[in-house]
C-alpha positions as CSV (number, residue, x, y, z in Angstrom):
1,M,-20.5,-14.2,-16.7
2,K,-22.8,-11.6,-14.8
3,K,-23.0,-8.4,-16.6
4,R,-21.7,-5.4,-14.6
5,I,-24.2,-2.6,-14.2
6,V,-22.9,1.0,-13.8
7,V,-25.4,3.6,-12.7
8,M,-22.9,6.7,-12.1
9,T,-19.6,7.0,-13.9
10,A,-16.5,8.8,-12.8
11,K,-17.5,11.8,-14.8
12,D,-21.0,12.0,-13.0
13,I,-19.5,12.2,-9.5
14,K,-18.1,15.3,-7.8
15,F,-15.3,13.8,-5.6
16,E,-15.6,16.2,-2.7
17,V,-14.3,14.8,0.6
18,K,-16.8,15.7,3.4
19,P,-15.3,15.0,6.7
20,H,-17.3,12.3,8.6
21,Q,-19.9,12.5,5.9
22,G,-18.4,10.7,2.9
23,L,-17.3,11.4,-0.7
24,G,-19.4,13.2,-3.1
25,P,-22.8,11.3,-3.2
26,I,-21.3,8.4,-1.3
27,E,-22.6,8.9,2.3
28,F,-21.6,7.0,5.4
29,G,-24.1,4.9,6.9
30,M,-25.6,3.8,3.5
31,S,-26.2,0.1,2.9
32,I,-24.5,-2.1,0.3
33,A,-27.9,-1.9,-1.6
34,D,-27.8,1.9,-1.5
35,A,-24.2,1.9,-2.8
36,T,-24.9,-0.5,-5.7
37,S,-28.1,1.6,-6.6
38,L,-25.8,4.7,-6.7
39,L,-22.7,3.2,-8.4
40,G,-23.8,0.0,-9.9
41,T,-22.3,-3.4,-9.6
42,P,-18.8,-3.3,-8.1
43,T,-15.8,-4.5,-9.9
44,E,-15.1,-6.8,-6.9
45,M,-16.8,-7.6,-3.7
46,E,-15.0,-9.3,-0.7
47,E,-16.3,-10.6,2.5
48,K,-13.6,-10.4,5.2
49,I,-13.1,-10.7,9.1
50,D,-11.2,-8.2,11.1
51,C,-8.8,-8.9,13.9
52,F,-11.7,-8.9,16.3
53,D,-13.6,-11.5,14.4
54,N,-16.0,-8.8,13.0
55,P,-17.3,-9.4,9.5
56,F,-17.0,-6.7,6.9
57,T,-17.7,-6.2,3.3
58,I,-15.5,-4.3,0.7
59,L,-16.9,-3.2,-2.5
60,T,-14.3,-2.0,-5.1
61,Y,-15.2,0.2,-8.1
62,E,-12.1,0.4,-10.3
63,E,-13.7,2.9,-12.7
64,I,-13.7,5.5,-9.9
65,Q,-10.5,4.1,-8.1
66,T,-12.5,3.7,-4.8
67,S,-13.2,1.1,-2.4
68,L,-16.1,1.1,0.2
69,F,-16.0,-0.7,3.6
70,F,-19.2,-1.8,5.2
71,N,-19.0,-2.9,8.7
72,G,-21.2,-4.2,11.6
73,E,-24.4,-6.4,11.4
74,A,-26.1,-3.8,9.4
75,R,-23.2,-3.6,7.0
76,A,-23.4,0.1,7.0
77,L,-20.8,2.1,5.0
78,D,-18.1,3.5,7.5
79,C,-14.8,3.9,5.6
80,I,-13.8,4.9,1.9
81,D,-10.3,4.4,0.4
82,T,-9.7,6.2,-2.8
83,T,-6.9,7.0,-5.2
84,N,-9.1,9.1,-7.5
85,T,-7.1,12.2,-8.4
86,A,-10.3,14.2,-8.9
87,C,-10.8,14.4,-5.0
88,T,-11.1,17.8,-3.5
89,L,-11.3,19.0,0.0
90,N,-12.8,22.5,0.5
91,G,-12.5,23.2,-3.1
92,S,-8.7,22.2,-3.2
93,K,-7.6,19.3,-5.5
94,L,-5.9,17.0,-2.9
95,F,-3.6,15.1,-5.2
96,S,-2.0,18.4,-6.3
97,L,-0.9,19.2,-2.8
98,N,2.2,18.3,-1.2
99,L,2.2,17.4,2.4
100,K,2.9,20.9,3.9
101,Q,0.0,22.4,1.6
102,A,-2.4,19.5,2.7
103,R,-1.6,20.3,6.4
104,K,-2.2,23.9,5.9
105,L,-5.5,23.2,4.1
106,M,-6.7,21.0,7.0
107,N,-5.4,23.6,9.6
108,N,-7.4,26.3,7.9
109,M,-10.5,24.2,8.1
110,G,-10.1,24.0,11.8
111,F,-8.5,20.5,12.1
112,N,-5.7,21.2,14.4
113,D,-5.0,17.6,15.7
114,I,-3.0,16.6,12.6
115,E,-0.4,13.9,13.2
116,L,2.3,12.6,10.9
117,E,3.6,9.0,11.2
118,Y,6.3,7.3,9.1
119,L,5.4,3.9,7.9
120,E,7.6,0.9,7.3
121,D,9.4,2.4,4.3
122,P,11.0,5.7,5.3
123,V,9.6,7.5,2.2
124,E,6.1,6.5,3.1
125,K,4.1,8.5,5.7
126,V,0.5,9.0,6.7
127,M,-0.8,12.4,7.9
128,Y,-4.1,12.0,9.7
129,S,-6.7,14.0,11.7
130,I,-9.1,12.1,13.9
131,D,-11.3,15.2,14.1
132,A,-11.6,15.2,10.3
133,G,-11.8,11.4,10.0
134,I,-9.1,11.8,7.1
135,E,-5.9,9.9,6.5
136,L,-3.7,11.0,3.7
137,Y,-1.0,8.7,2.6
138,F,2.1,10.0,0.9
139,E,5.2,8.6,-0.8
140,K,7.9,11.1,-0.6
141,E,5.8,14.3,-1.0
142,N,3.2,12.9,-3.3
143,L,-0.3,11.9,-2.2
144,T,-1.0,8.4,-3.1
145,S,-4.2,7.5,-1.2
146,I,-7.0,9.0,0.9
147,M,-8.8,7.1,3.5
148,I,-12.0,8.8,4.9
149,S,-13.8,7.5,8.0
150,S,-17.2,8.0,9.6
151,R,-15.7,8.3,13.0
């Protein structure tokens, strides 16, 4: 069995969401090699094909409750999905905010294109801003997941 190498641990990382830039030291555009140099060997690595037949790679780091999505021929990081409750945006702990507070925070940051969409289950919804490249997933009023995009 291959030994898992960890370079940065959860306590080493400041989980600041940086719109269109990344999450803490994890920056959009970095390669898989850059990510593994920074974070160590992922808990899981998956190769997938999207609905347009484009290959992509997902690196999952269970210790920091974060998955990294690498797309395109160059396999550059362009999406981050996290459930890490240490995540902050503009100094505010995101997982301590309800939907109304999260909307206000994003509005105060100048993101005024915020949309709310109900998912299949009526208690699940996603609040997103294309300008910020951020999707916040809520179950009832509780934040459950954050998706950050480079675009």
